[in-house]
C-alpha positions, 0 to 999 in steps of 0.5 A, a space after each residue: 499500499 502507498 503512503 505518504 511515509 514510505 518506510 521500506 528502506 528503514 524496515 530492517 533497521 527497525 528491528 533494532 528498535 527498543 521495546 516500549 516500557 513494560 510498567 507503561 504498557 501494563 498500566 495502560 491495560 490495567 486503566 482500560 480494563 483489558 483482559 486476556 481474550 479481548 479484542 485489540 486492533 495495533 495500527 501502524 504494528 511495524 515490526 510488531 513491537 507494541 503487538 508482541 507485548 499485546 499478544 503476550 497478554 493473550 490479547 486478540 490482536 488485529 495488527 494493521 500495517 501498511 507497508 509490505 517489508 515492515 509487515 512482513 517483519 512483523 508476521 515473522 516476529 508473531 508466528 508463534 503467536 495464533 491469537 495475532 492476525 496481519 491486515 494491510 490499511 492505515 490509521 484513516 482507514 484500517 479496513 476493520 468492522 464496525 464496533 469490534 474492538 476493546 482497545 485501539 493502539 498507535 505504537 509510535 504511528 499515530 504522528 504519520 496519521 491525519 490525526 482527526 481521521 485516525 480518531 473517527 476511524 478508531 471510534 468506528 471500530 471501537 465497541 462502546 466505551 471502548 480506549 484509544 491509546 497512542 504512545 511513543 519511545 522517547 530518547 533522554 535527551 539528558 544522557 551524554 550520549 543522547 546530547 552528543 547525537 543531538 548536536 551532531 542532527 542539530 549541526 546538520 539539518 537547519 531547523 531540526 524537528 521532532 514533529 507531533 512525535 514529541 508533542 503532547 497529544 491531550 489537546 489533539 485527542 480533545 478537538 475531536 470531541 469523541 473521547 473523555 478525559 485523556 489519561 497520561 502514562 509514562 514509564 522508563 526503560 532503560 535499553 541495553 543494545 550492541 553497540 552495532 545494533 544501535 547504530 544499525 537503529 538510527 538508520 530506521 529514523 524516518 523523522 531524521 530522513 525526512 529532514 536531512 535533505 540529502 544528508 541522511 547517510 552523512 548523519 548516520 556515519 557521524 553517529 556510528 563515529 561518535 559511538 565506536 569511540 566509546 569502545 563498548 560492545 553494549 550501550 545502555 540507552 535510557 527512554 521514556 515510553 509516553 502514552 496518551 489514552 482515553 475512552 469513548 464517550 
């Protein structure tokens, strides 16, 4: 499926991305009172980082992903789960049936949708009193390594912006008029990763790629030199998982 944001070239690198904080996922499911066997639609499921966590709870998951390469990786990673099905679709048009799900999630994907249209679509496929949740993993920019990487990005990309993925989502959800009080959840996770995998993971950053003006490879070379200069096989990267969720009115 063709979309404005094409992740085909980034699909392999997405496998190196960190998981979401378990404490944040636990709190999200507890808040929505989601139980084993409930139906969840994971929109923009990508390489299944969130899909896997939902499947491990015993939830019945419809994973919706427009990009063929990303979806293929997700299918491979969830092949052992009989409670996961994969579909081609987007946030604005999931292809799912009306009133089907107890929870609809957007893991690092809500920012690439027309958010108001995606919320209308979410309402359509949710059951009465169902829940919406969107989330991202944000690097801790106070970490020394992350500070140095930020310096590279801002040096090479004039007016570098994170876009809507680092914005609070409460105003957008409220603007739809479809949901009740927005609940914010966060949890910390430290991702210990091979230095080489961390370097490769930067090749999945579509936000950087789109703004780099042809400097994407050059930026990744600088990040490689920075990380390799540390001389560490593994590095620890702190993240904060941030979730905004709300129940249908």
